[in-house]
C-alpha positions as MATLAB code, in Angstrom:
seq = 'XXXXXXXXXXXXXXXXXXXXXXXXXXXXXXXXXXXXXXXXXXXXXXXXXXXXXXXXXXXXXXXXXXXXXXXXXXXXXXXXXXXXXXXXXXXXXXXXXXXXXXXXXXXXXXXXXXXXXXXXXXXXXXXXXXXXXXXXXXXXXXXXXXXXXXXXXXXXXXXXXXXXXXXXXXXXXXXXXXXXXXXXXXXXXXXXXXXXXXXXXXXXXXXXXXXXXXXXXXXXXXXXXXXXXXXXXXXXXXXXXXXXXXXXXXXXXXXXXXXXXXXXXXXXXXXXXXXXXXXXXXXXXXXXXXXXXXXXXXXXXXXXXXXXXXXXXXXXXXXX';
ca = [
       0.000    0.000    0.000;
       2.809    2.399    0.901;
       4.422    1.626   -2.438;
       1.225    2.570   -4.329;
       0.918    5.847   -2.412;
       4.552    6.666   -3.165;
       4.103    5.933   -6.875;
       1.006    8.146   -6.964;
       2.890   10.964   -5.233;
       5.754   10.680   -7.697;
       3.371   10.757  -10.618;
       1.808   13.935   -9.263;
       5.220   15.485   -8.804;
       5.997   14.809  -12.449;
       2.691   16.339  -13.496;
       3.224   19.390  -11.352;
       6.694   20.069  -12.739;
       5.419   20.449  -16.267;
       2.002   21.957  -15.562;
       2.153   25.417  -13.946;
      -0.713   26.778  -11.906;
      -3.303   29.015  -13.459;
      -2.272   32.218  -11.715;
      -4.568   34.297  -13.890;
      -7.791   32.291  -13.605;
     -10.948   33.680  -15.129;
     -13.120   35.379  -12.521;
     -16.040   33.053  -13.283;
     -13.967   29.887  -12.797;
     -14.340   27.989   -9.535;
     -11.372   28.653   -7.227;
     -10.479   25.993   -4.648;
      -7.552   27.720   -2.958;
      -5.545   30.930   -3.052;
      -1.865   30.777   -2.141;
      -0.143   34.140   -2.285;
      -0.457   35.307   -5.879;
      -1.595   31.914   -7.213;
      -4.987   30.268   -7.394;
      -5.931   26.597   -7.712;
      -8.899   26.278  -10.048;
     -10.997   23.532  -11.583;
      -8.820   23.792  -14.699;
      -5.735   23.032  -12.571;
      -7.467   20.010  -11.018;
      -8.597   18.696  -14.412;
      -5.183   19.151  -16.033;
      -3.365   17.302  -13.244;
      -5.828   14.404  -13.193;
      -5.766   14.076  -16.991;
      -2.006   13.520  -16.876;
      -2.326   10.554  -14.521;
      -2.637    6.946  -15.720;
      -6.324    5.920  -15.899;
      -6.050    3.555  -12.899;
      -5.193    6.476  -10.581;
      -7.753    9.020  -11.777;
     -10.771    7.641   -9.922;
      -9.063    8.328   -6.568;
      -9.443   12.063   -7.091;
     -13.021   12.156   -8.329;
     -14.512   12.069   -4.809;
     -14.642   15.088   -2.494;
     -12.052   13.483   -0.196;
      -9.742   12.681   -3.093;
     -10.090   16.202   -4.486;
      -9.243   17.645   -1.059;
      -6.041   15.569   -0.890;
      -5.094   16.727   -4.369;
      -5.662   20.371   -3.433;
      -3.418   19.874   -0.382;
      -0.666   18.518   -2.605;
      -1.063   21.363   -5.085;
      -1.016   23.883   -2.229;
       2.298   22.543   -0.922;
       3.730   22.619   -4.411;
       2.619   26.214   -4.891;
       4.186   27.243   -1.570;
       7.497   25.669   -2.526;
       7.563   26.999   -6.091;
       6.709   30.563   -5.033;
       9.426   30.494   -2.377;
      11.948   29.143   -4.893;
      11.154   32.026   -7.243;
      11.340   34.548   -4.401;
      14.861   33.291   -3.739;
      15.528   33.592   -7.493;
      16.552   29.948   -7.699;
      15.050   29.844  -11.181;
      17.701   32.405  -12.223;
      20.640   30.222  -11.190;
      22.666   29.125  -14.193;
      22.235   25.359  -13.865;
      18.573   25.605  -12.829;
      17.817   28.001  -15.670;
      19.349   25.555  -18.152;
      17.245   22.691  -16.801;
      14.098   24.829  -16.952;
      14.897   25.665  -20.580;
      15.384   21.973  -21.399;
      12.003   21.076  -19.902;
      10.335   24.052  -21.573;
      11.946   23.211  -24.924;
      10.712   19.623  -24.720;
       7.154   20.761  -24.070;
       7.022   23.338  -26.866;
       8.785   21.004  -29.330;
       6.136   18.349  -28.670;
       3.427   20.944  -29.260;
       5.157   22.178  -32.426;
       5.428   18.659  -33.862;
       1.800   17.980  -32.992;
       0.630   21.238  -34.590;
       2.838   21.307  -37.684;
       3.149   17.595  -38.444;
       0.937   15.145  -36.540;
      -2.335   17.055  -36.842;
      -1.808   17.667  -40.555;
      -1.408   13.993  -41.488;
      -4.693   12.422  -42.521;
      -4.972    8.925  -43.970;
      -8.238    8.246  -45.791;
      -9.873    4.986  -46.867;
      -8.798    5.477  -50.488;
      -5.119    5.645  -49.459;
      -5.482    2.520  -47.329;
      -7.291    0.555  -50.029;
      -4.722    1.564  -52.654;
      -1.897    0.343  -50.411;
      -3.762   -2.924  -49.745;
      -4.188   -3.639  -53.445;
      -0.565   -2.817  -54.274;
       0.905   -4.850  -51.381;
      -1.394   -7.852  -51.123;
       1.513  -10.178  -50.384;
       1.986   -8.395  -47.035;
      -1.471   -9.510  -45.939;
      -1.131  -13.196  -46.713;
      -0.502  -15.446  -43.730;
       1.408  -18.458  -45.093;
       0.583  -22.081  -44.439;
       1.793  -23.155  -41.006;
       2.354  -26.459  -39.276;
       2.998  -27.540  -35.705;
       4.947  -30.717  -35.087;
       6.440  -32.747  -32.276;
       9.858  -34.207  -32.865;
      12.236  -36.803  -31.520;
      15.873  -36.170  -32.354;
      19.143  -38.061  -32.013;
      22.112  -35.743  -32.509;
      24.976  -36.066  -34.959;
      28.135  -34.015  -34.789;
      29.752  -32.829  -38.013;
      32.651  -35.238  -37.563;
      30.489  -38.201  -36.533;
      32.033  -41.517  -37.522;
      30.046  -44.194  -39.404;
      29.843  -46.193  -36.174;
      28.293  -43.270  -34.288;
      25.834  -42.631  -37.125;
      24.813  -46.284  -37.092;
      24.280  -46.206  -33.329;
      22.210  -42.983  -33.433;
      20.086  -44.258  -36.311;
      19.394  -47.448  -34.373;
      18.161  -45.347  -31.423;
      15.858  -43.441  -33.773;
      14.455  -46.663  -35.238;
      13.758  -48.041  -31.747;
      11.947  -44.818  -30.810;
       9.917  -45.025  -34.046;
       8.867  -48.596  -33.201;
       7.624  -47.420  -29.802;
       5.373  -44.711  -31.239;
       4.183  -46.964  -34.074;
       3.061  -49.482  -31.443;
       0.917  -46.807  -29.849;
       3.086  -45.217  -27.161;
       2.409  -41.548  -26.594;
       4.704  -39.543  -28.898;
       5.271  -36.720  -26.401;
       6.110  -39.199  -23.628;
       8.721  -40.893  -25.819;
      10.146  -37.509  -26.860;
      10.570  -36.463  -23.217;
      12.341  -39.745  -22.448;
      14.745  -40.097  -25.370;
      14.888  -36.971  -27.581;
      18.269  -35.204  -27.595;
      16.873  -31.889  -28.888;
      17.422  -29.538  -25.956;
      15.037  -26.942  -27.398;
      11.972  -29.179  -27.312;
      12.510  -32.391  -25.325;
      11.065  -30.993  -22.079;
       7.846  -30.030  -23.890;
       7.472  -33.413  -25.582;
       9.130  -32.254  -28.804;
       6.663  -29.409  -29.454;
       8.085  -26.951  -32.013;
       5.121  -24.579  -32.097;
       3.685  -23.355  -35.418;
       6.100  -22.443  -38.203;
       5.889  -21.572  -41.887;
       8.079  -22.755  -44.756;
      11.673  -21.600  -44.507;
      11.544  -21.073  -40.728;
      12.940  -24.429  -39.564;
      15.124  -25.488  -42.495;
      18.218  -23.905  -40.944;
      17.514  -25.253  -37.454;
      16.604  -28.834  -38.341;
      17.242  -29.213  -42.061;
      15.380  -29.027  -45.408;
      14.269  -32.691  -45.414;
      12.763  -32.227  -41.934;
      10.778  -29.191  -43.071;
       9.699  -30.778  -46.345;
       8.329  -33.820  -44.534;
       6.557  -31.654  -41.939;
       4.509  -29.937  -44.673;
       3.996  -33.136  -46.685;
       2.422  -35.159  -43.861;
      -1.234  -34.833  -42.915;
      -2.296  -33.816  -39.405;
      -1.650  -36.767  -37.081;
       0.861  -38.348  -39.485;
       4.158  -39.768  -38.225;
       7.270  -39.788  -40.390;
       9.840  -42.493  -40.859;
      13.388  -41.727  -39.651;
      14.644  -38.563  -41.379;
      18.396  -38.118  -41.755;
      19.834  -34.610  -41.581;
      23.364  -33.291  -40.998;
      22.383  -32.406  -37.428;
      20.893  -35.801  -36.593;
      18.100  -38.302  -37.064;
      14.507  -37.121  -36.635;
      11.053  -38.579  -36.231;
       8.200  -36.097  -36.469;
       4.491  -36.165  -35.779;
       2.328  -33.451  -37.310;
      -0.044  -31.935  -34.758;
      -1.982  -29.150  -36.457;
      -1.975  -27.429  -39.812;
      -3.146  -23.940  -40.697;
      -3.927  -23.254  -44.337;
      -2.669  -20.109  -46.044;
      -4.950  -17.197  -45.218;
      -5.366  -13.850  -46.926;
      -6.495  -10.990  -44.701;
      -9.467   -9.063  -46.035;
      -9.124   -5.290  -46.407;
     -11.323   -4.585  -43.381;
      -9.144   -6.857  -41.217;
      -5.992   -5.068  -42.375;
      -7.366   -1.530  -42.486;
      -6.255   -0.311  -39.033;
      -2.795   -1.820  -39.529;
      -2.436   -0.116  -42.923;
      -3.616    3.226  -41.533;
      -0.989    3.080  -38.767;
       1.760    2.256  -41.251;
       0.778    4.984  -43.708;
       0.450    7.494  -40.904;
       3.890    6.622  -39.528;
       5.471    6.766  -42.998;
       3.858   10.108  -43.781;
       4.747   11.551  -40.385;
       8.388   10.546  -40.809;
       8.545   12.130  -44.269;
       6.758   15.271  -43.051;
       9.144   15.488  -40.090;
      12.223   15.152  -42.323;
      10.854   17.733  -44.781;
      10.007   20.092  -41.930;
      13.541   19.847  -40.508;
      14.958   20.659  -43.963;
      12.693   23.711  -44.252;
      13.820   24.928  -40.822;
      17.450   24.610  -41.868;
      16.745   27.201  -44.576;
      15.086   29.529  -42.081;
      17.799   29.123  -39.443;
      21.207   28.712  -41.137;
      23.457   26.155  -39.481;
      27.202   26.272  -39.243;
      29.042   23.314  -37.707;
      32.411   24.341  -36.302;
      34.302   21.187  -37.159;
      37.591   22.695  -35.956;
      36.241   22.858  -32.390;
      34.579   19.454  -32.193;
      37.737   17.508  -31.508;
      39.741   20.374  -30.052;
      39.317   19.296  -26.424;
      39.335   15.576  -27.060;
      42.265   13.744  -25.454;
      44.983   12.906  -27.938;
      45.681    9.221  -28.468;
      48.588    7.948  -26.421;
      51.867    7.576  -28.261;
      52.744    3.958  -28.977;
      55.162    2.411  -26.504;
      58.716    2.158  -27.805;
      59.547   -1.246  -29.179;
      61.631   -3.417  -26.902;
      65.006   -4.384  -28.419;
      65.108   -7.969  -29.561;
      67.611  -10.143  -27.690;
      70.710  -10.840  -29.754;
      70.821  -14.332  -31.171;
      73.818  -16.340  -29.892;
      76.552  -16.793  -32.406;
      77.203  -20.342  -33.529;
      80.137  -21.968  -31.761;
      83.383  -21.848  -33.659;
      84.838  -25.219  -34.552;
];
């Protein structure tokens, strides 16, 4: 409970830093408190609450919650007015930090006003993109299999290969006789990725497991019907037996299913372009000069290489 209260207090502190009080409230607006030259109004209450995460807002909708909020705002006003009276906001370091915070706020508002609010994606744009990029909205065929694997190292000898293949054939006999495939996989499979889950690979599409297990493994996985069990498959990485669990046919998303996704993409693309173009236009309005000669002026110079140690003289061959 204490932790929640602390988090709430910190959130309010963050809100208060960036949201100044309405010192010049309209005369008709409800005033909850007057502290020196500042007033706490309904607008102040609303702005602070709106900046909180939704799960915290309901706490301040009751009369008791509003009173607690006003107490917090009152303390903040007392402290901020005293800080200004002491001209702490004029101190060099503090002034720089205030400018940074202020710059961040007005930059966000500038980007919203000049870029974000001007980007509109309509249905015609979205439909055009959908028709021109239909391949992006096709979900390929997928399959989920369970596997039993017996490893082979790259330098495996014929004897080792024979032994590992024999293990695979014995495991295949067990599942063909009716033993539970997942149970056998947990007992004997040497694939560390899947043996604890009974060999479950999860769903994958073509090309997604060829590198991990091998092309013959993947080819057989898509060739078998759901419930089918393969014979022993030999790959460079080992011997495999697979059982196909489920299959999902290729599916093409309809435009209405894809519409919101397309709108987000187009909006992001347009916003990025608009942002880049806007920056270029500002460069013309505010000429930039980079002083390259000063960039590395204060950088420490690289240390001089240590002098080479003299090589020991080779002993002369003994004279006969």
